[in-house]
N, C-alpha and C positions, 0 to 999 in steps of 0.2 A: 869558137872552135874553127869556124870558116876562115878566120884571119890568121890562123897558124900556118906557117909555110908548109907546102905539100909534103916534103920529105919528113919533116918532124911529125906531121899529122899521120903519115903512114906508120911511123914507129909507135906513136901513141895508140893508133887504131889496133895494131897487132897485139900490143900489150893488154889493151882492154878486152879484146876478143879472147885472148888466151886466159885471162883471169875469169872469164865467164864460160870457160869450157872449150873454147876454140872453134865451135861449130854453130854458134848462135847467129841466126840470120835476121830475126825480128822479134819485137815485143808486141803483144796485143794487150791493150789497156782499156779498162772500163771502170764503172762504178763511181768515178769522180772526175771532175774537170782536170785536164792535163795542161801544164804550162807549155806553150808552143816552143819556147826556147829549148826544152828538153827534147822535143821531137827533132828540132833542127840540129842540136848538138850530137845526138846519137846518129842522125843521118850523116853528119860529117864524118863520123867514125865508121860508117859503112853498115850501120844497124838501123833498119827501118822500124819506126814505132807507129803502129796502127791503132787509132782510137776508134771505139765503137760505142753503140748505144742500144740498150734493150731492156727487157723486163722478164721476170720468170714466166709471166703469162704468155710470152711471145717466143718461148722455146730456145734461147731467150733473146735472139738478136733481131733488131729492126733495121739498123743502119750501121755502116762502118766504112772506114778507109780500107784500101786493099792495094795489091801490088801494081794496079793500073791507075789508081786514083788516090792521091794523098793531099789533103788539105790540113796542115798542122793545127789550124785554129778550129776545125770542125770535127764533129763525130762521124763525118762521112756521108755517104749517100745511101738511099734505101737499098737493101740487099735484093737479089733477084726474087721475083714473085711476091714482093711486098710493096704496098702502096702507102705512102705517108703524105699527110697534108696537115695544114695548120687550121684549126677550128676557131672561128670568131677572132681573127687577128685584130689587134689595135692599130693605131696610127703608125706604130713602128714595125708592124708586121708580125708582132709577137702574139701568139695565142696557144691554145692547148694542142699538143701533138697527138694526133689520132692516126690509127693505122688499120689496115686489113690485109689478110693473107692467110694461106693454109697453115702457117706455123702458129697462129694465134689460138689460144684455148677456146673450148666450147663453152666453158663457164666454171664457176666455183662449185665444188662438190657440196651438194645439199644446201646451197645458199643462193636461192633465186633472186633475192633482193639485191645482194651484192653484185650478182651477175648482170642484172638489169641496169645497175648504176654505171657499169663500165662498158657494156656491149650495147650500143645503140645504133639502129639502122645499118647493121653490118660493120660498124666501125668500133675498134677498141679505143677507149678514151684513157690515155696513159696517166693523166693527172700532172704531167710535166708541161712546162711552158718552153717554147722555143720559136725559132723562125727558120726559114729556108731561103737561100740566095738563088740567083738566076741559074746556077749550075746544079741545083738540087741538093747542095750541101746543107746539112742540118746542124743548127747551133742551139745548144741547150741553155736556158736561162735560169731554171729553177722549178720548184714545185709550186703548184697553184696555191696550196694551203699555206705556204710559207711567205707569200708575197706581202710586202708592207705597202699599203695604199695611203698616200699622203692626203691632206685636206683638199688639195687642188687636183686630185685624181691621178697623180703620177705614181707609177709602180717602182718599187725598190726591191731588188732580188737579193736576199740575205746571202745566198750562196756565192754571189759575185764578190761581195765585200769580204766574206770569210776566206775565199781563195786569195784575194789580194793581201790580206793580213797574214795568211799562212806562209807567204813567201818570205817573211822576215824571220830570221833565226831567233829573234828575241821572243817570238810567239810559240807557245807550246800547244795550247788548245784555244779555240775561239768559237763562240756562238753569237750570231747577230740576230736580233729580232726587234719587232716594233713594240713600243711601250707608250704609256700615257701618264701624264702627271699634270695636275691642275687643268685638265681639259685639253692639254696640248700633246699632240703625237710627236714622237721623235724616234730616232734609231739608236738602239742601245747595243753595246757589245760586252759580253763577259769573256774575259781573257785570262787564261792560265799561262804565266810566263814560263819560258824555257830556262829553268834555273841552271841546268848543266851548261848551257851556252853562256849565260851571264857570268857564272863562276869562272869559266875559262877566259872570258873577255876581261873581267876585272882582276883576275889572278887571285881572287878570294871570294868569300861569300858576300854578295852585294847587300847593301843596306836597303830597307824598304823604299826609301825615297829614290834610290838609284834604280830599283826594279820598276817603280811606277813611272819614272822618267823615261826609261827604255821603252816601256809599253806605250806610253802616250806619244813618244816620238814616232813609233811605227804607225799609230793611228793618224797622227798629223800628216805624215807623208802620204798615206792612202787618201785622206780627205782632200789633199792638195791636187790630186789627180782625177777627181770625180766631180760631177756637178754638185752644187751646193745643197740641193734638196736631198741628195743621197748621203750627205755627211753624217758620220757617227757622232752624236752629240754627247752621249753618256758612256763612260767606260768604267766597268767594274773589274778591278784586278783581283783575281782569285788566289787563294792559298791552297786550295785542294781541287782535284780534277772534277770536271763536269760529269754528271750521271750519264751512263751509257746503256744502250740496249744489249741484249744477249749477243748481238753480232758486232758489238763494240762501236756502234754509231752513237754520236752524241744525241741525247734525247732533246726534242724540241717541245717538250711539255713538262709539267710538274714544276719542281723547284728550280729547274734550270732557267725558266723564263720568268721568274719572280724578281 
C-alpha cells in the first residue's frame, strides 16, 4: 500500500473508512499473532492497528502497543503499573513470560494448588514463552507445553509454523506438533485444505492429487524459509475439520495429535 501514489491512496483510504462506518480510527487486536504487513497496510490507510497481550487472570492486559508506541512485529510494552520479565531465558533470550501488578488475580477460587502453580514469589507465571528487546517490546513465541524439543536440544514453536502456513490461501486449518516414529522425533502437520479457494483456483472441484500437491507446495515454501531443524517432515492432509474446543480453538490433544 505504501507504494501506491499518494492521491490514489487517499481515495482508497476514504473508501475503506467509509465502508467501515466512516469514523473508525483504530483496531485493537489480541488472541493470536498478527501479520506485520496488515498493521503496515492499515496504517497506510490511516487506521492504526494496536496489538496487545494478556490473560484473563490479568484483567486481562499485560502489554500493548498504543498511540505513542507502535511496533508492528511486537505485542507492545508493559502497560502502566505492570512489570514484565523473562524467566530463565535460553541462549536466544527466550523464556517464560512472568508479570506482577495490581491487575493480576489473587488466586483461583477454591483451588490453592492451581494458584500456587502460577503465583510464585509475587510473580504470575503465564505459561507463555517470549522475549523482550532493548526497548522493552515483548515478542510472543508460543506456549511452554506446546514446544517441540529436538534431540540436540533446539526448541521449535508450533505456533510459528502454523502462522506461516496459515498465510497461504490453500490452507484452511492447520495443527503442528511433535511426533515420534521408530525412535526418531520429527515435526508433523495436520492440514485441512481450503477447498473453496482451490475450487475457485481450478475452476472446478480439484482432484485429490491436486489438493495434496497444493498443500505440499505450501509446506515446501515454508520449509525453504526456516532452519532445517524446524522443517515439517510429515504432512497429513485431512478431509474433515480438526476437533475444536467450545471456544472454537483447535484442540492440541486427543485424536488431533495422533
